[in-house]
C-alpha positions as CSV (number, residue, x, y, z in Angstrom):
1,M,0.0,0.0,0.0
2,A,1.3,3.4,-0.9
3,E,2.1,5.9,1.9
4,S,2.8,9.6,1.6
5,I,3.6,12.5,3.9
6,V,4.5,16.1,3.9
7,T,7.9,16.6,5.6
8,D,8.5,18.7,8.7
9,I,10.9,21.0,6.7
10,A,8.0,21.7,4.3
11,R,5.7,22.6,7.2
12,E,8.3,24.8,8.7
13,K,8.8,26.6,5.4
14,M,5.0,27.2,5.0
15,L,4.8,28.6,8.5
16,K,7.7,31.0,7.8
17,A,6.2,32.1,4.5
18,R,2.8,32.8,6.2
19,A,4.5,34.9,8.8
20,G,6.4,36.8,6.2
21,V,9.8,35.6,7.5
22,A,10.9,33.9,4.4
23,P,9.6,33.2,0.8
24,L,8.3,29.8,0.0
25,P,10.6,28.1,-2.5
26,K,8.8,26.5,-5.4
27,I,8.8,22.8,-6.1
28,V,11.2,22.0,-9.0
29,G,11.9,18.3,-9.1
30,M,11.3,14.7,-8.1
31,A,13.8,12.4,-6.4
32,F,13.6,8.6,-7.1
33,G,14.9,5.8,-4.8
34,D,14.7,2.1,-4.0
35,G,15.2,2.0,-0.3
36,A,11.6,1.8,1.0
37,K,11.3,-2.0,1.2
38,N,11.8,-3.9,4.4
39,A,13.4,-7.4,4.7
40,S,10.0,-9.2,4.2
41,G,9.3,-7.1,1.1
42,G,6.8,-4.7,2.7
43,V,6.7,-1.0,2.2
44,I,8.5,1.2,4.7
45,A,6.3,4.2,5.3
46,P,8.0,7.7,5.1
47,V,8.1,9.8,8.3
48,A,7.7,13.5,8.6
49,D,11.2,14.2,9.9
50,Q,12.8,12.5,7.0
51,T,15.2,14.8,5.1
52,E,16.3,12.3,2.4
53,L,15.1,9.2,0.7
54,R,16.3,6.0,2.2
55,H,18.3,5.2,-0.9
56,E,18.2,8.0,-3.5
57,L,19.1,7.1,-7.1
58,L,18.3,10.1,-9.1
59,R,16.9,13.7,-9.0
60,K,15.1,15.1,-12.0
61,E,13.2,18.3,-12.8
62,I,9.4,17.9,-13.0
63,D,7.8,17.9,-16.4
64,R,4.9,19.9,-15.3
65,Y,2.2,20.5,-12.8
66,E,-1.5,20.3,-13.2
67,V,-4.3,22.0,-11.3
68,V,-6.6,19.2,-10.3
69,S,-8.8,21.4,-8.1
70,R,-8.6,24.5,-6.0
71,L,-6.8,22.6,-3.3
72,V,-4.9,19.9,-5.3
73,Y,-2.0,20.4,-7.6
74,R,-0.4,17.3,-9.3
75,Y,3.3,17.2,-10.1
76,V,4.4,15.0,-13.0
77,C,7.8,13.6,-13.8
78,T,8.8,11.1,-16.5
79,L,11.8,8.8,-16.5
80,G,13.0,8.4,-20.1
81,E,14.2,5.3,-21.8
82,G,17.5,4.2,-20.2
83,E,17.0,6.3,-17.0
84,L,17.2,4.0,-14.0
85,A,17.0,1.0,-16.3
86,N,16.4,-2.4,-14.6
87,K,15.9,-0.7,-11.2
88,Y,13.0,-1.4,-8.9
89,L,11.7,1.9,-7.5
90,N,9.7,2.2,-4.3
91,E,10.1,5.8,-3.1
92,V,9.7,9.2,-4.7
93,A,9.8,12.7,-3.3
94,L,9.1,16.3,-4.4
95,Y,12.0,18.7,-3.7
96,D,12.1,22.5,-3.8
97,E,14.5,25.1,-5.1
98,D,16.6,24.7,-1.9
99,G,17.0,21.0,-2.6
100,D,14.8,20.1,0.5
101,L,12.4,17.2,0.3
102,I,8.8,18.5,0.6
103,A,6.7,15.4,0.2
104,I,7.7,11.7,0.2
105,K,5.7,8.7,-1.1
106,S,6.6,5.1,-0.7
107,F,5.0,2.1,-2.5
108,L,5.5,-1.4,-3.7
109,D,8.4,-2.0,-6.1
110,K,7.8,-0.7,-9.7
111,G,10.2,-2.2,-12.2
112,K,11.7,0.2,-14.8
113,D,12.5,-1.4,-18.2
114,E,15.4,0.0,-20.2
115,D,13.3,0.6,-23.4
116,Q,10.3,2.3,-21.8
117,E,9.3,5.6,-20.3
118,M,7.7,5.6,-16.9
119,G,5.7,8.4,-15.4
120,F,5.2,9.4,-11.8
121,E,2.6,11.7,-10.2
122,I,2.4,13.2,-6.7
123,D,-0.6,15.3,-5.6
124,D,0.0,18.3,-3.3
125,T,-3.2,18.5,-1.4
126,F,-4.7,20.8,1.3
């Protein structure tokens, strides 16, 4: 079962932006990893104080975002042919202009073939 969280650093940045202390950096990319699987093959849920993926493999700029509704924006990133070929991915995260992880999602292994593109989506929801 997929699990997702908003990180503590993201919450702190939102609070500072609301108070006018600091601007809120925009989301610019997605990080991919393969470290969210335990010894029995289950999904390791992300935790709010996590500052990195458990085993990050790649960072890539997002392709685009979509406005799903007034309170939901969807971020989309596509791995091209050859990118992370023959890897089994089970964690992704959104990161901002500062390089900080903003939201993390873990899920069952998804195999990435060498000759195919693979798309990922993360919804930012309030």
